[in-house]
PDB file as gemmi writes it, atoms N, CA and C in Angstrom:
CRYST1    1.000    1.000    1.000  90.00  90.00  90.00 P 1                      
ATOM      1  N   MET A   1      -2.922  12.775  -6.148  1.00  0.00           N  
ATOM      2  CA  MET A   1      -2.293  11.222  -7.003  1.00  0.00           C  
ATOM      3  C   MET A   1      -3.213  10.399  -7.408  1.00  0.00           C  
ATOM      4  N   VAL A   2      -4.701  10.407  -6.923  1.00  0.00           N  
ATOM      5  CA  VAL A   2      -5.771   9.813  -7.272  1.00  0.00           C  
ATOM      6  C   VAL A   2      -6.392  10.149  -8.108  1.00  0.00           C  
ATOM      7  N   LEU A   3      -6.314  11.690  -8.676  1.00  0.00           N  
ATOM      8  CA  LEU A   3      -6.895  12.052  -9.667  1.00  0.00           C  
ATOM      9  C   LEU A   3      -5.671  11.990 -10.921  1.00  0.00           C  
ATOM     10  N   ALA A   4      -4.524  12.226 -10.519  1.00  0.00           N  
ATOM     11  CA  ALA A   4      -4.029  11.733 -11.709  1.00  0.00           C  
ATOM     12  C   ALA A   4      -3.941  10.311 -12.141  1.00  0.00           C  
ATOM     13  N   GLU A   5      -3.863   9.252 -10.940  1.00  0.00           N  
ATOM     14  CA  GLU A   5      -4.033   7.877 -11.973  1.00  0.00           C  
ATOM     15  C   GLU A   5      -5.408   7.369 -12.511  1.00  0.00           C  
ATOM     16  N   ILE A   6      -6.569   8.146 -11.910  1.00  0.00           N  
ATOM     17  CA  ILE A   6      -8.005   8.383 -12.902  1.00  0.00           C  
ATOM     18  C   ILE A   6      -7.686   8.944 -13.927  1.00  0.00           C  
ATOM     19  N   VAL A   7      -7.021  10.207 -14.228  1.00  0.00           N  
ATOM     20  CA  VAL A   7      -6.920  10.765 -15.612  1.00  0.00           C  
ATOM     21  C   VAL A   7      -6.182  10.061 -16.445  1.00  0.00           C  
ATOM     22  N   ILE A   8      -4.900   9.383 -16.084  1.00  0.00           N  
ATOM     23  CA  ILE A   8      -4.258   8.483 -16.949  1.00  0.00           C  
ATOM     24  C   ILE A   8      -4.175   7.422 -16.951  1.00  0.00           C  
ATOM     25  N   LEU A   9      -5.289   6.602 -16.499  1.00  0.00           N  
ATOM     26  CA  LEU A   9      -6.441   5.591 -16.578  1.00  0.00           C  
ATOM     27  C   LEU A   9      -7.377   5.572 -18.114  1.00  0.00           C  
ATOM     28  N   LEU A  10      -7.799   6.951 -17.697  1.00  0.00           N  
ATOM     29  CA  LEU A  10      -9.240   7.023 -18.504  1.00  0.00           C  
ATOM     30  C   LEU A  10      -8.562   7.269 -19.880  1.00  0.00           C  
ATOM     31  N   THR A  11      -7.471   8.029 -20.007  1.00  0.00           N  
ATOM     32  CA  THR A  11      -6.810   8.760 -21.153  1.00  0.00           C  
ATOM     33  C   THR A  11      -6.124   7.311 -21.802  1.00  0.00           C  
ATOM     34  N   GLY A  12      -5.800   6.571 -21.125  1.00  0.00           N  
ATOM     35  CA  GLY A  12      -5.388   5.124 -22.107  1.00  0.00           C  
ATOM     36  C   GLY A  12      -6.542   4.360 -22.135  1.00  0.00           C  
ATOM     37  N   VAL A  13      -7.362   4.211 -21.893  1.00  0.00           N  
ATOM     38  CA  VAL A  13      -9.114   3.667 -22.445  1.00  0.00           C  
ATOM     39  C   VAL A  13      -9.346   4.366 -23.429  1.00  0.00           C  
ATOM     40  N   ILE A  14      -9.900   5.861 -23.071  1.00  0.00           N  
ATOM     41  CA  ILE A  14      -9.877   6.450 -24.454  1.00  0.00           C  
ATOM     42  C   ILE A  14      -9.176   6.273 -25.782  1.00  0.00           C  
ATOM     43  N   SER A  15      -7.747   6.334 -25.550  1.00  0.00           N  
ATOM     44  CA  SER A  15      -6.844   6.232 -26.494  1.00  0.00           C  
ATOM     45  C   SER A  15      -6.726   4.786 -26.980  1.00  0.00           C  
ATOM     46  N   ARG A  16      -7.147   4.120 -26.307  1.00  0.00           N  
ATOM     47  CA  ARG A  16      -7.389   2.324 -27.317  1.00  0.00           C  
ATOM     48  C   ARG A  16      -8.580   2.165 -27.823  1.00  0.00           C  
ATOM     49  N   PHE A  17      -9.730   2.780 -27.011  1.00  0.00           N  
ATOM     50  CA  PHE A  17     -11.274   2.143 -27.577  1.00  0.00           C  
ATOM     51  C   PHE A  17     -11.408   3.415 -28.478  1.00  0.00           C  
ATOM     52  N   CYS A  18     -11.180   4.719 -28.370  1.00  0.00           N  
ATOM     53  CA  CYS A  18     -11.950   5.583 -29.226  1.00  0.00           C  
ATOM     54  C   CYS A  18     -10.590   6.155 -30.600  1.00  0.00           C  
ATOM     55  N   PHE A  19      -9.623   5.670 -30.657  1.00  0.00           N  
ATOM     56  CA  PHE A  19      -8.206   5.322 -31.273  1.00  0.00           C  
ATOM     57  C   PHE A  19      -7.591   4.546 -31.789  1.00  0.00           C  
ATOM     58  N   ASN A  20      -7.927   3.283 -31.083  1.00  0.00           N  
ATOM     59  CA  ASN A  20      -7.641   2.112 -31.772  1.00  0.00           C  
ATOM     60  C   ASN A  20      -5.937   2.403 -31.565  1.00  0.00           C  
ATOM     61  N   ARG A  21      -5.268   3.336 -30.416  1.00  0.00           N  
ATOM     62  CA  ARG A  21      -4.000   3.531 -30.622  1.00  0.00           C  
ATOM     63  C   ARG A  21      -3.685   3.878 -29.128  1.00  0.00           C  
ATOM     64  N   PRO A  22      -3.464   2.389 -28.616  1.00  0.00           N  
ATOM     65  CA  PRO A  22      -3.078   2.750 -27.109  1.00  0.00           C  
ATOM     66  C   PRO A  22      -1.625   3.436 -26.741  1.00  0.00           C  
ATOM     67  N   LEU A  23      -1.723   3.763 -25.967  1.00  0.00           N  
ATOM     68  CA  LEU A  23      -0.476   4.753 -25.444  1.00  0.00           C  
ATOM     69  C   LEU A  23       0.324   3.779 -24.483  1.00  0.00           C  
ATOM     70  N   ALA A  24       1.451   4.530 -24.011  1.00  0.00           N  
ATOM     71  CA  ALA A  24       2.190   3.915 -22.891  1.00  0.00           C  
ATOM     72  C   ALA A  24       1.906   4.364 -21.721  1.00  0.00           C  
ATOM     73  N   SER A  25       0.705   4.674 -21.327  1.00  0.00           N  
ATOM     74  CA  SER A  25       0.441   4.986 -20.281  1.00  0.00           C  
ATOM     75  C   SER A  25       0.361   4.133 -19.371  1.00  0.00           C  
ATOM     76  N   ASP A  26       0.003   2.417 -19.358  1.00  0.00           N  
ATOM     77  CA  ASP A  26      -0.285   1.422 -18.688  1.00  0.00           C  
ATOM     78  C   ASP A  26       1.086   1.343 -17.162  1.00  0.00           C  
ATOM     79  N   LYS A  27       2.149   1.686 -18.183  1.00  0.00           N  
ATOM     80  CA  LYS A  27       3.339   1.563 -16.995  1.00  0.00           C  
ATOM     81  C   LYS A  27       3.281   2.810 -15.932  1.00  0.00           C  
ATOM     82  N   LEU A  28       3.142   4.256 -16.433  1.00  0.00           N  
ATOM     83  CA  LEU A  28       2.892   4.720 -15.601  1.00  0.00           C  
ATOM     84  C   LEU A  28       1.810   4.803 -14.387  1.00  0.00           C  
ATOM     85  N   ALA A  29       0.906   4.301 -15.211  1.00  0.00           N  
ATOM     86  CA  ALA A  29      -0.056   4.215 -14.369  1.00  0.00           C  
ATOM     87  C   ALA A  29       0.358   3.074 -13.157  1.00  0.00           C  
ATOM     88  N   SER A  30       0.720   1.731 -13.340  1.00  0.00           N  
ATOM     89  CA  SER A  30       1.157   0.994 -12.351  1.00  0.00           C  
ATOM     90  C   SER A  30       2.107   1.467 -11.837  1.00  0.00           C  
ATOM     91  N   ILE A  31       3.065   2.469 -11.728  1.00  0.00           N  
ATOM     92  CA  ILE A  31       4.067   3.408 -10.882  1.00  0.00           C  
ATOM     93  C   ILE A  31       3.390   4.286  -9.962  1.00  0.00           C  
ATOM     94  N   VAL A  32       2.202   5.116 -10.280  1.00  0.00           N  
ATOM     95  CA  VAL A  32       1.375   5.514  -9.584  1.00  0.00           C  
ATOM     96  C   VAL A  32       0.760   4.894  -8.709  1.00  0.00           C  
ATOM     97  N   PHE A  33       0.192   3.792  -9.157  1.00  0.00           N  
ATOM     98  CA  PHE A  33      -0.827   3.241  -8.023  1.00  0.00           C  
ATOM     99  C   PHE A  33       0.124   2.094  -7.015  1.00  0.00           C  
ATOM    100  N   LEU A  34       1.181   2.143  -7.404  1.00  0.00           N  
ATOM    101  CA  LEU A  34       2.479   1.446  -6.386  1.00  0.00           C  
ATOM    102  C   LEU A  34       2.883   3.189  -5.571  1.00  0.00           C  
ATOM    103  N   TRP A  35       2.835   3.819  -5.659  1.00  0.00           N  
ATOM    104  CA  TRP A  35       3.374   5.217  -4.968  1.00  0.00           C  
ATOM    105  C   TRP A  35       1.958   5.491  -4.051  1.00  0.00           C  
ATOM    106  N   LEU A  36       1.067   5.344  -4.377  1.00  0.00           N  
ATOM    107  CA  LEU A  36      -0.377   5.545  -3.819  1.00  0.00           C  
ATOM    108  C   LEU A  36      -0.588   4.566  -2.768  1.00  0.00           C  
ATOM    109  N   ALA A  37       0.037   3.347  -2.682  1.00  0.00           N  
ATOM    110  CA  ALA A  37      -0.066   2.123  -1.860  1.00  0.00           C  
ATOM    111  C   ALA A  37       1.073   2.242  -0.723  1.00  0.00           C  
ATOM    112  N   MET A  38       2.198   2.699  -1.159  1.00  0.00           N  
ATOM    113  CA  MET A  38       2.829   3.253  -0.570  1.00  0.00           C  
ATOM    114  C   MET A  38       2.660   4.263   0.822  1.00  0.00           C  
ATOM    115  N   PHE A  39       2.290   4.979   0.394  1.00  0.00           N  
ATOM    116  CA  PHE A  39       1.998   6.402   0.916  1.00  0.00           C  
ATOM    117  C   PHE A  39       0.842   6.348   1.738  1.00  0.00           C  
ATOM    118  N   GLY A  40      -0.526   5.185   1.196  1.00  0.00           N  
ATOM    119  CA  GLY A  40      -1.496   5.050   2.101  1.00  0.00           C  
ATOM    120  C   GLY A  40      -0.636   4.236   3.113  1.00  0.00           C  
ATOM    121  N   ALA A  41      -0.113   2.865   2.978  1.00  0.00           N  
ATOM    122  CA  ALA A  41       0.757   2.161   4.230  1.00  0.00           C  
ATOM    123  C   ALA A  41       1.707   3.245   5.154  1.00  0.00           C  
ATOM    124  N   ALA A  42       2.584   4.309   4.726  1.00  0.00           N  
ATOM    125  CA  ALA A  42       2.655   5.037   5.771  1.00  0.00           C  
ATOM    126  C   ALA A  42       1.783   5.862   6.344  1.00  0.00           C  
ATOM    127  N   ILE A  43       0.840   6.677   5.716  1.00  0.00           N  
ATOM    128  CA  ILE A  43       0.138   6.992   6.571  1.00  0.00           C  
ATOM    129  C   ILE A  43      -0.709   6.490   7.562  1.00  0.00           C  
ATOM    130  N   ALA A  44      -1.186   5.167   6.963  1.00  0.00           N  
ATOM    131  CA  ALA A  44      -1.517   4.491   7.959  1.00  0.00           C  
ATOM    132  C   ALA A  44      -1.089   4.074   9.491  1.00  0.00           C  
ATOM    133  N   LEU A  45       0.293   3.398   8.913  1.00  0.00           N  
ATOM    134  CA  LEU A  45       1.361   3.083   9.999  1.00  0.00           C  
ATOM    135  C   LEU A  45       1.526   4.493  11.266  1.00  0.00           C  
ATOM    136  N   ARG A  46       1.586   5.928  10.393  1.00  0.00           N  
ATOM    137  CA  ARG A  46       1.740   6.871  11.267  1.00  0.00           C  
ATOM    138  C   ARG A  46       0.419   7.013  12.053  1.00  0.00           C  
ATOM    139  N   ARG A  47      -1.146   6.905  11.741  1.00  0.00           N  
ATOM    140  CA  ARG A  47      -2.316   6.765  12.474  1.00  0.00           C  
ATOM    141  C   ARG A  47      -2.173   5.574  13.230  1.00  0.00           C  
ATOM    142  N   ASP A  48      -1.389   4.957  13.712  1.00  0.00           N  
ATOM    143  CA  ASP A  48      -1.622   3.639  13.875  1.00  0.00           C  
ATOM    144  C   ASP A  48      -2.533   2.327  13.846  1.00  0.00           C  
ATOM    145  N   THR A  49      -2.911   2.536  12.325  1.00  0.00           N  
ATOM    146  CA  THR A  49      -4.494   1.991  11.856  1.00  0.00           C  
ATOM    147  C   THR A  49      -3.666   1.174  10.672  1.00  0.00           C  
ATOM    148  N   HIS A  50      -2.674   0.928  10.560  1.00  0.00           N  
ATOM    149  CA  HIS A  50      -2.198   0.022  10.033  1.00  0.00           C  
ATOM    150  C   HIS A  50      -2.520  -1.837  10.070  1.00  0.00           C  
ATOM    151  N   MET A  51      -3.176  -2.452   9.108  1.00  0.00           N  
ATOM    152  CA  MET A  51      -3.542  -3.771   9.754  1.00  0.00           C  
ATOM    153  C   MET A  51      -1.993  -4.341   9.775  1.00  0.00           C  
ATOM    154  N   ARG A  52      -2.223  -5.586  10.811  1.00  0.00           N  
ATOM    155  CA  ARG A  52      -1.074  -5.872  12.071  1.00  0.00           C  
ATOM    156  C   ARG A  52      -1.301  -7.076  12.807  1.00  0.00           C  
ATOM    157  N   MET A  53      -0.542  -7.633  12.757  1.00  0.00           N  
ATOM    158  CA  MET A  53      -0.952  -9.208  13.973  1.00  0.00           C  
ATOM    159  C   MET A  53      -1.204  -8.571  15.317  1.00  0.00           C  
ATOM    160  N   THR A  54      -2.286  -8.429  15.676  1.00  0.00           N  
ATOM    161  CA  THR A  54      -2.817  -8.311  17.345  1.00  0.00           C  
ATOM    162  C   THR A  54      -3.492  -9.357  17.877  1.00  0.00           C  
ATOM    163  N   LEU A  55      -3.933 -10.383  17.703  1.00  0.00           N  
ATOM    164  CA  LEU A  55      -4.815 -11.229  18.243  1.00  0.00           C  
ATOM    165  C   LEU A  55      -4.265 -11.099  19.168  1.00  0.00           C  
ATOM    166  N   ILE A  56      -3.188 -11.781  19.299  1.00  0.00           N  
ATOM    167  CA  ILE A  56      -2.726 -12.219  20.926  1.00  0.00           C  
ATOM    168  C   ILE A  56      -2.240 -11.111  21.693  1.00  0.00           C  
ATOM    169  N   SER A  57      -1.460  -9.641  20.839  1.00  0.00           N  
ATOM    170  CA  SER A  57      -1.418  -8.622  21.565  1.00  0.00           C  
ATOM    171  C   SER A  57      -2.223  -8.102  22.624  1.00  0.00           C  
ATOM    172  N   GLU A  58      -3.649  -8.348  22.037  1.00  0.00           N  
ATOM    173  CA  GLU A  58      -4.986  -7.153  22.732  1.00  0.00           C  
ATOM    174  C   GLU A  58      -5.228  -8.244  24.021  1.00  0.00           C  
ATOM    175  N   PHE A  59      -4.514  -9.466  24.314  1.00  0.00           N  
ATOM    176  CA  PHE A  59      -4.898 -10.316  25.339  1.00  0.00           C  
ATOM    177  C   PHE A  59      -4.218 -10.268  26.353  1.00  0.00           C  
ATOM    178  N   ALA A  60      -2.711  -9.428  26.008  1.00  0.00           N  
ATOM    179  CA  ALA A  60      -1.289  -9.437  26.971  1.00  0.00           C  
ATOM    180  C   ALA A  60      -1.880  -8.386  27.602  1.00  0.00           C  
ATOM    181  N   SER A  61      -0.543  -7.935  28.520  1.00  0.00           N  
ATOM    182  CA  SER A  61      -0.505  -6.633  29.412  1.00  0.00           C  
ATOM    183  C   SER A  61       1.009  -6.173  29.701  1.00  0.00           C  
ATOM    184  N   GLY A  62       0.968  -5.192  29.806  1.00  0.00           N  
ATOM    185  CA  GLY A  62       2.082  -4.663  30.689  1.00  0.00           C  
ATOM    186  C   GLY A  62       3.881  -4.900  29.297  1.00  0.00           C  
ATOM    187  N   LEU A  63       4.437  -5.497  29.640  1.00  0.00           N  
ATOM    188  CA  LEU A  63       6.157  -5.439  29.033  1.00  0.00           C  
ATOM    189  C   LEU A  63       5.447  -6.599  27.888  1.00  0.00           C  
ATOM    190  N   ALA A  64       4.696  -7.873  28.002  1.00  0.00           N  
ATOM    191  CA  ALA A  64       4.196  -8.768  27.230  1.00  0.00           C  
ATOM    192  C   ALA A  64       3.449  -8.126  26.415  1.00  0.00           C  
ATOM    193  N   ARG A  65       2.802  -7.241  26.532  1.00  0.00           N  
ATOM    194  CA  ARG A  65       1.999  -6.615  25.011  1.00  0.00           C  
ATOM    195  C   ARG A  65       2.827  -5.568  24.400  1.00  0.00           C  
ATOM    196  N   CYS A  66       3.889  -5.211  25.091  1.00  0.00           N  
ATOM    197  CA  CYS A  66       5.215  -4.168  24.264  1.00  0.00           C  
ATOM    198  C   CYS A  66       5.750  -5.108  23.455  1.00  0.00           C  
ATOM    199  N   VAL A  67       6.090  -6.318  23.791  1.00  0.00           N  
ATOM    200  CA  VAL A  67       7.221  -7.025  23.243  1.00  0.00           C  
ATOM    201  C   VAL A  67       6.335  -7.698  21.648  1.00  0.00           C  
ATOM    202  N   LEU A  68       5.362  -7.372  22.153  1.00  0.00           N  
ATOM    203  CA  LEU A  68       4.422  -8.645  21.030  1.00  0.00           C  
ATOM    204  C   LEU A  68       3.636  -7.002  20.123  1.00  0.00           C  
ATOM    205  N   GLU A  69       3.582  -6.287  21.085  1.00  0.00           N  
ATOM    206  CA  GLU A  69       3.801  -5.146  19.387  1.00  0.00           C  
ATOM    207  C   GLU A  69       4.693  -4.989  18.806  1.00  0.00           C  
ATOM    208  N   VAL A  70       5.460  -4.894  19.166  1.00  0.00           N  
ATOM    209  CA  VAL A  70       7.092  -4.935  18.344  1.00  0.00           C  
ATOM    210  C   VAL A  70       7.405  -5.486  17.625  1.00  0.00           C  
ATOM    211  N   LEU A  71       7.167  -6.884  17.701  1.00  0.00           N  
ATOM    212  CA  LEU A  71       7.086  -8.454  16.996  1.00  0.00           C  
ATOM    213  C   LEU A  71       5.938  -8.217  15.831  1.00  0.00           C  
ATOM    214  N   ALA A  72       4.762  -7.865  16.231  1.00  0.00           N  
ATOM    215  CA  ALA A  72       3.804  -7.506  15.162  1.00  0.00           C  
ATOM    216  C   ALA A  72       4.280  -6.512  13.896  1.00  0.00           C  
ATOM    217  N   ILE A  73       4.804  -5.457  14.158  1.00  0.00           N  
ATOM    218  CA  ILE A  73       5.514  -4.833  13.423  1.00  0.00           C  
ATOM    219  C   ILE A  73       7.075  -5.430  12.630  1.00  0.00           C  
ATOM    220  N   ALA A  74       7.563  -5.864  13.424  1.00  0.00           N  
ATOM    221  CA  ALA A  74       8.796  -6.498  13.214  1.00  0.00           C  
ATOM    222  C   ALA A  74       8.963  -7.486  12.291  1.00  0.00           C  
ATOM    223  N   VAL A  75       7.848  -7.804  12.759  1.00  0.00           N  
ATOM    224  CA  VAL A  75       7.923  -9.984  11.559  1.00  0.00           C  
ATOM    225  C   VAL A  75       7.659  -9.596  10.501  1.00  0.00           C  
ATOM    226  N   PRO A  76       6.600  -9.002   9.893  1.00  0.00           N  
ATOM    227  CA  PRO A  76       5.901  -8.423   8.413  1.00  0.00           C  
ATOM    228  C   PRO A  76       7.211  -7.520   7.716  1.00  0.00           C  
ATOM    229  N   CYS A  77       7.992  -6.752   8.527  1.00  0.00           N  
ATOM    230  CA  CYS A  77       9.024  -5.946   7.971  1.00  0.00           C  
ATOM    231  C   CYS A  77      10.006  -6.764   7.776  1.00  0.00           C  
ATOM    232  N   SER A  78      10.497  -7.624   8.384  1.00  0.00           N  
ATOM    233  CA  SER A  78      11.804  -9.073   7.897  1.00  0.00           C  
ATOM    234  C   SER A  78      11.284  -9.540   6.794  1.00  0.00           C  
ATOM    235  N   PHE A  79      10.155 -10.070   6.400  1.00  0.00           N  
ATOM    236  CA  PHE A  79       9.424 -10.923   5.262  1.00  0.00           C  
ATOM    237  C   PHE A  79       9.710  -9.560   4.326  1.00  0.00           C  
ATOM    238  N   SER A  80       9.816  -8.537   4.327  1.00  0.00           N  
ATOM    239  CA  SER A  80       9.711  -7.676   3.165  1.00  0.00           C  
ATOM    240  C   SER A  80      11.104  -7.600   2.789  1.00  0.00           C  
ATOM    241  N   VAL A  81      11.976  -7.537   3.930  1.00  0.00           N  
ATOM    242  CA  VAL A  81      13.284  -7.122   3.382  1.00  0.00           C  
ATOM    243  C   VAL A  81      13.534  -8.088   2.927  1.00  0.00           C  
ATOM    244  N   SER A  82      13.342  -9.539   3.025  1.00  0.00           N  
ATOM    245  CA  SER A  82      14.374 -10.851   2.719  1.00  0.00           C  
ATOM    246  C   SER A  82      13.919 -10.902   1.340  1.00  0.00           C  
ATOM    247  N   TYR A  83      12.631 -10.335   1.371  1.00  0.00           N  
ATOM    248  CA  TYR A  83      12.587 -10.296  -0.349  1.00  0.00           C  
ATOM    249  C   TYR A  83      12.966  -9.342  -1.529  1.00  0.00           C  
TER     250      TYR A  83                                                      
END                                                                             
């Protein structure tokens, strides 16, 4: 997908500056970029390396840590769903 993104953007730049005719590839490049971002977020979440609020949960232990870990994932998800 990254290679496809590079090719799409490169053809858009070449057509715009060399042939003076822009292609309609900007929308496609935007869509591919969004897909890359979503795949990256899903992979990071699966590997447990996704950015989240861990400052407080690192100092907690036991059940409190477990609850804070769930909140660290649930709160950003709730903001995403509300918009």
